[in-house]
Structure formats: C-alpha cells, structure tokens
Backbone as CSV, one residue per row, in Angstrom:
resi,resn,N_x,N_y,N_z,CA_x,CA_y,CA_z,C_x,C_y,C_z
1,MET,7.275,-22.532,-11.657,6.332,-22.677,-10.568,6.915,-22.113,-9.271
2,GLN,8.081,-22.632,-8.822,8.696,-22.154,-7.586,10.207,-22.076,-7.754
3,ASP,10.835,-21.297,-6.896,12.290,-21.237,-6.838,12.743,-22.267,-5.803
4,HIS,13.463,-23.291,-6.261,13.860,-24.373,-5.365,14.711,-23.887,-4.196
5,LYS,15.416,-22.771,-4.382,16.278,-22.260,-3.309,15.480,-21.651,-2.157
6,LYS,14.182,-21.527,-2.333,13.320,-21.011,-1.275,12.599,-22.141,-0.531
7,ILE,12.973,-23.372,-0.832,12.314,-24.537,-0.236,13.263,-25.166,0.785
8,GLY,12.843,-25.163,2.039,13.699,-25.650,3.122,14.160,-27.080,2.950
9,VAL,13.277,-27.963,2.514,13.672,-29.361,2.363,14.701,-29.530,1.243
10,TRP,14.652,-28.665,0.233,15.683,-28.740,-0.812,17.053,-28.456,-0.195
11,TRP,17.138,-27.416,0.645,18.414,-27.081,1.287,18.911,-28.227,2.152
12,LYS,18.022,-28.833,2.924,18.425,-29.964,3.775,18.945,-31.119,2.930
13,ALA,18.241,-31.434,1.856,18.654,-32.536,0.987,19.967,-32.216,0.274
14,HIS,20.128,-30.980,-0.133,21.357,-30.559,-0.815,22.557,-30.668,0.130
15,ARG,22.391,-30.202,1.361,23.484,-30.298,2.350,23.794,-31.751,2.680
16,LEU,22.774,-32.574,2.768,22.973,-34.001,3.016,23.812,-34.624,1.902
17,LEU,23.480,-34.315,0.670,24.254,-34.808,-0.465,25.707,-34.364,-0.369
18,ARG,25.928,-33.082,-0.118,27.306,-32.559,-0.031,28.095,-33.242,1.075
19,ASP,27.456,-33.466,2.226,28.148,-34.123,3.335,28.439,-35.591,3.034
20,LEU,27.532,-36.263,2.352,27.786,-37.644,1.938,28.926,-37.713,0.921
21,GLU,28.961,-36.749,0.005,30.063,-36.704,-0.959,31.400,-36.589,-0.239
22,ARG,31.473,-35.698,0.749,32.717,-35.523,1.512,33.077,-36.789,2.289
23,LEU,32.089,-37.378,2.938,32.322,-38.591,3.710,32.852,-39.715,2.822
24,LEU,32.178,-39.952,1.723,32.555,-41.077,0.862,33.846,-40.827,0.100
25,ALA,34.174,-39.568,-0.152,35.452,-39.255,-0.816,36.623,-39.617,0.085
26,GLY,36.412,-39.569,1.395,37.482,-39.870,2.340,37.661,-41.351,2.624
27,ILE,36.800,-42.175,2.073,36.879,-43.619,2.308,37.574,-44.261,1.115
28,LYS,38.691,-44.897,1.400,39.502,-45.473,0.318,38.793,-46.622,-0.399
29,ARG,38.259,-47.553,0.375,37.682,-48.742,-0.246,36.367,-49.078,0.459
30,ILE,35.369,-49.353,-0.337,34.082,-49.793,0.198,33.896,-51.241,-0.225
31,GLY,33.532,-52.086,0.717,33.484,-53.522,0.491,32.439,-54.032,-0.488
32,ALA,31.558,-53.216,-0.984,30.530,-53.655,-1.927,30.679,-52.845,-3.220
33,PRO,30.977,-53.519,-4.328,31.155,-52.794,-5.589,29.919,-51.961,-5.947
34,GLY,30.138,-50.722,-6.317,29.063,-49.854,-6.755,28.300,-49.159,-5.643
35,LEU,28.564,-49.519,-4.380,27.788,-48.945,-3.285,28.004,-47.443,-3.152
36,ARG,29.226,-46.983,-3.328,29.504,-45.539,-3.251,28.677,-44.792,-4.297
37,ASN,28.734,-45.263,-5.544,28.005,-44.581,-6.625,26.499,-44.641,-6.425
38,GLN,25.987,-45.788,-6.007,24.544,-45.915,-5.800,24.071,-45.018,-4.660
39,THR,24.891,-44.912,-3.613,24.540,-44.048,-2.486,24.455,-42.598,-2.941
40,LEU,25.457,-42.164,-3.683,25.472,-40.775,-4.143,24.373,-40.505,-5.157
41,ARG,24.071,-41.465,-5.992,22.989,-41.280,-6.967,21.641,-41.121,-6.264
42,ALA,21.405,-41.943,-5.245,20.146,-41.834,-4.491,20.085,-40.487,-3.771
43,ALA,21.200,-40.096,-3.147,21.231,-38.816,-2.423,21.043,-37.638,-3.366
44,GLU,21.608,-37.718,-4.549,21.478,-36.629,-5.518,20.066,-36.552,-6.095
45,SER,19.424,-37.687,-6.203,18.084,-37.729,-6.775,17.068,-36.948,-5.939
46,ILE,17.306,-36.855,-4.646,16.344,-36.183,-3.761,16.236,-34.693,-4.107
47,PRO,17.321,-33.916,-4.007,17.185,-32.498,-4.355,16.956,-32.273,-5.845
48,ARG,17.492,-33.154,-6.691,17.321,-32.986,-8.136,15.847,-33.067,-8.533
49,ASN,15.106,-34.003,-7.939,13.693,-34.122,-8.283,12.866,-32.983,-7.713
50,ILE,13.306,-32.412,-6.600,12.632,-31.212,-6.093,12.813,-30.081,-7.106
51,VAL,14.021,-29.912,-7.619,14.294,-28.869,-8.617,13.462,-29.110,-9.872
52,GLU,13.432,-30.351,-10.348,12.637,-30.654,-11.540,11.162,-30.347,-11.307
53,GLY,10.674,-30.697,-10.138,9.274,-30.426,-9.810,8.959,-28.944,-9.810
54,CYS,9.934,-28.151,-9.387,9.738,-26.692,-9.379,9.537,-26.139,-10.787
55,GLY,9.979,-26.865,-11.767,9.844,-26.408,-13.150,8.575,-26.865,-13.836
56,THR,7.714,-27.554,-13.115,6.488,-28.050,-13.732,5.406,-26.972,-13.751
57,ASP,4.355,-27.253,-14.508,3.266,-26.290,-14.671,2.089,-26.523,-13.734
58,SER,2.103,-27.628,-12.990,0.955,-27.908,-12.132,1.413,-28.445,-10.779
59,HIS,0.565,-28.238,-9.789,0.846,-28.757,-8.452,0.833,-30.282,-8.455
60,ALA,-0.050,-30.871,-9.232,-0.132,-32.332,-9.279,1.173,-32.926,-9.817
61,GLU,1.713,-32.315,-10.852,2.973,-32.824,-11.405,4.125,-32.571,-10.435
62,PHE,4.117,-31.437,-9.765,5.134,-31.142,-8.756,5.087,-32.208,-7.663
63,ALA,3.888,-32.561,-7.206,3.731,-33.588,-6.175,4.281,-34.927,-6.653
64,ARG,4.133,-35.206,-7.926,4.674,-36.461,-8.485,6.198,-36.490,-8.353
65,PHE,6.856,-35.380,-8.659,8.310,-35.308,-8.519,8.732,-35.432,-7.050
66,LEU,7.937,-34.867,-6.157,8.242,-34.997,-4.731,8.110,-36.454,-4.296
67,GLY,7.184,-37.165,-4.894,7.047,-38.598,-4.626,8.276,-39.373,-5.070
68,ILE,8.843,-38.992,-6.189,10.077,-39.632,-6.662,11.207,-39.354,-5.666
69,SER,11.271,-38.120,-5.163,12.270,-37.792,-4.143,12.098,-38.674,-2.913
70,LEU,10.867,-38.897,-2.504,10.612,-39.751,-1.342,11.091,-41.180,-1.584
71,LYS,10.921,-41.675,-2.771,11.417,-43.021,-3.093,12.938,-43.057,-3.003
72,SER,13.584,-41.999,-3.441,15.042,-41.927,-3.345,15.500,-41.855,-1.894
73,VAL,14.712,-41.214,-1.040,15.024,-41.180,0.393,15.044,-42.606,0.943
74,LYS,14.046,-43.399,0.593,13.996,-44.778,1.069,15.204,-45.559,0.561
75,GLU,15.565,-45.358,-0.680,16.743,-46.031,-1.230,17.998,-45.610,-0.466
76,LEU,18.128,-44.320,-0.178,19.290,-43.826,0.548,19.356,-44.421,1.953
77,GLU,18.219,-44.573,2.605,18.203,-45.210,3.928,18.836,-46.600,3.855
78,TYR,18.495,-47.341,2.836,19.065,-48.684,2.664,20.574,-48.616,2.404
79,HIS,20.999,-47.703,1.557,22.430,-47.611,1.243,23.251,-47.244,2.478
80,ILE,22.708,-46.399,3.331,23.430,-46.056,4.561,23.546,-47.288,5.454
81,GLN,22.498,-48.077,5.524,22.557,-49.332,6.263,23.654,-50.228,5.695
82,ARG,23.701,-50.333,4.376,24.716,-51.181,3.725,26.130,-50.658,3.957
83,LEU,26.308,-49.335,3.909,27.631,-48.766,4.184,28.119,-49.185,5.558
84,TYR,27.215,-49.192,6.520,27.580,-49.625,7.868,27.909,-51.124,7.873
85,GLU,27.066,-51.917,7.242,27.246,-53.374,7.247,28.564,-53.819,6.622
86,VAL,29.029,-53.092,5.610,30.295,-53.473,4.972,31.493,-52.809,5.649
87,GLY,31.235,-52.057,6.719,32.325,-51.459,7.485,32.881,-50.170,6.917
88,ALA,32.144,-49.552,6.010,32.626,-48.313,5.394,32.403,-47.103,6.297
89,ILE,31.384,-47.167,7.162,31.110,-46.061,8.079,30.935,-46.620,9.493
90,SER,31.160,-45.773,10.465,31.026,-46.163,11.872,29.562,-46.114,12.300
91,VAL,29.296,-46.650,13.472,27.936,-46.600,14.010,27.524,-45.141,14.241
92,ALA,28.453,-44.312,14.685,28.131,-42.888,14.917,27.779,-42.195,13.605
93,GLN,28.519,-42.485,12.551,28.213,-41.898,11.242,26.862,-42.398,10.742
94,ARG,26.596,-43.687,10.946,25.319,-44.244,10.520,24.171,-43.547,11.235
95,VAL,24.269,-43.433,12.553,23.206,-42.807,13.336,23.005,-41.356,12.903
96,ARG,24.111,-40.630,12.714,24.011,-39.221,12.320,23.326,-39.077,10.963
97,PHE,23.753,-39.862,9.987,23.165,-39.736,8.652,21.739,-40.279,8.600
98,GLU,21.452,-41.338,9.342,20.074,-41.831,9.385,19.135,-40.765,9.961
99,GLY,19.603,-40.057,10.976,18.792,-38.984,11.550,18.521,-37.881,10.546
100,ARG,19.531,-37.533,9.787,19.359,-36.473,8.791,18.435,-36.927,7.667
101,VAL,18.563,-38.175,7.253,17.692,-38.703,6.201,16.250,-38.743,6.690
102,THR,16.049,-39.129,7.938,14.702,-39.156,8.511,14.099,-37.758,8.517
103,GLU,14.908,-36.765,8.876,14.421,-35.384,8.880,14.007,-34.946,7.474
104,VAL,14.825,-35.264,6.477,14.494,-34.925,5.093,13.208,-35.636,4.681
105,ARG,13.074,-36.914,5.037,11.883,-37.679,4.665,10.628,-37.048,5.248
106,ARG,10.676,-36.679,6.520,9.507,-36.071,7.173,9.154,-34.725,6.532
107,MET,10.152,-33.906,6.299,9.908,-32.597,5.680,9.346,-32.760,4.266
108,LEU,9.915,-33.693,3.529,9.497,-33.922,2.150,8.068,-34.453,2.099
109,PHE,7.739,-35.355,3.006,6.379,-35.888,3.052,5.372,-34.772,3.340
110,ALA,5.681,-33.943,4.326,4.779,-32.835,4.669,4.658,-31.852,3.507
111,PHE,5.761,-31.574,2.847,5.741,-30.650,1.710,4.911,-31.228,0.572
112,ARG,5.083,-32.519,0.296,4.296,-33.140,-0.772,2.808,-33.082,-0.446
113,GLU,2.450,-33.310,0.798,1.041,-33.247,1.178,0.493,-31.834,0.981
114,SER,1.281,-30.829,1.290,0.869,-29.437,1.084,0.657,-29.151,-0.403
115,VAL,1.562,-29.639,-1.228,1.446,-29.438,-2.678,0.223,-30.190,-3.209
116,ARG,-0.016,-31.380,-2.687,-1.205,-32.135,-3.103,-2.492,-31.383,-2.755
117,ARG,-2.530,-30.769,-1.563,-3.711,-29.983,-1.176,-3.911,-28.825,-2.154
118,GLN,-2.816,-28.177,-2.530,-2.907,-27.075,-3.502,-3.420,-27.592,-4.841
119,ALA,-2.992,-28.792,-5.220,-3.459,-29.374,-6.484,-4.951,-29.641,-6.429
120,ARG,-5.434,-30.162,-5.300,-6.868,-30.438,-5.162,-7.695,-29.148,-5.192
121,LYS,-7.162,-28.095,-4.580,-7.874,-26.804,-4.614,-7.968,-26.284,-6.042
122,GLY,-6.909,-26.483,-6.809,-6.902,-26.015,-8.187,-7.859,-26.776,-9.080
123,GLU,-8.182,-28.026,-8.700,-9.102,-28.846,-9.495,-10.551,-28.438,-9.265
124,GLN,-10.817,-27.796,-8.127,-12.206,-27.463,-7.788,-12.707,-26.266,-8.543
C-alpha cells in the first residue's frame, strides 16, 4: 500500500524509539521491575504498527493499525510518567519526551483521519 519510510509520523516515532533506547540504556537501575521493557515495547509498537499497516490491502485496515499505534502512544505516555515517578528520569527528560510523544500522537491522529477519509471514498 505505502512505503513507511515516506511517512513523516513513522520517522518521528522511529527517532523517539531510538532516543528512548539510548536514554534507558544509560540508566543502571529502574525502581519498577519491567518498566524499562514495557516502555520500550510501547515505543516500538508505534512505528511497528505503522509499518504493518503499510502492508495492508485497504485503507480501512491501515487505519485500524494506526489506531493500534495510537493506543501504544497512550501507553507510552503513562510509562514516561512512571519513569519520572520512580526517579529514573529527570523532570527535564520527562518534559522533553512528553512533548515528543504528544507531537507523535497529534501527527498520528491526523494521519489516521486522512486514511479513514480515503477508506470512506473507496467505499462509495
């Protein structure tokens, strides 16, 4: 259907994942068991579902995968909050990453709405 490397929100989500990987690799101990892995899994799910959606045969199915990415964005927002609460990241890191996650969420929402419109046009 589409080349994921031509989708701006995929690039933003991919860079966010890479930066989170670097940040969390530098932290020796996180006060909540499994939080590092859950954070990275949620962050990875965002660009991964965009890629999977690009391989679908319909706009409606692509929009469904984008919806899954949006759910992962919400999960990631929570994990970043938890990283701060357990003292794994500073307030500055929290603010910076929350801003980036918000940007990805907004872009992803707009992109999903565009894909949904294309799906509705195809149904007519």
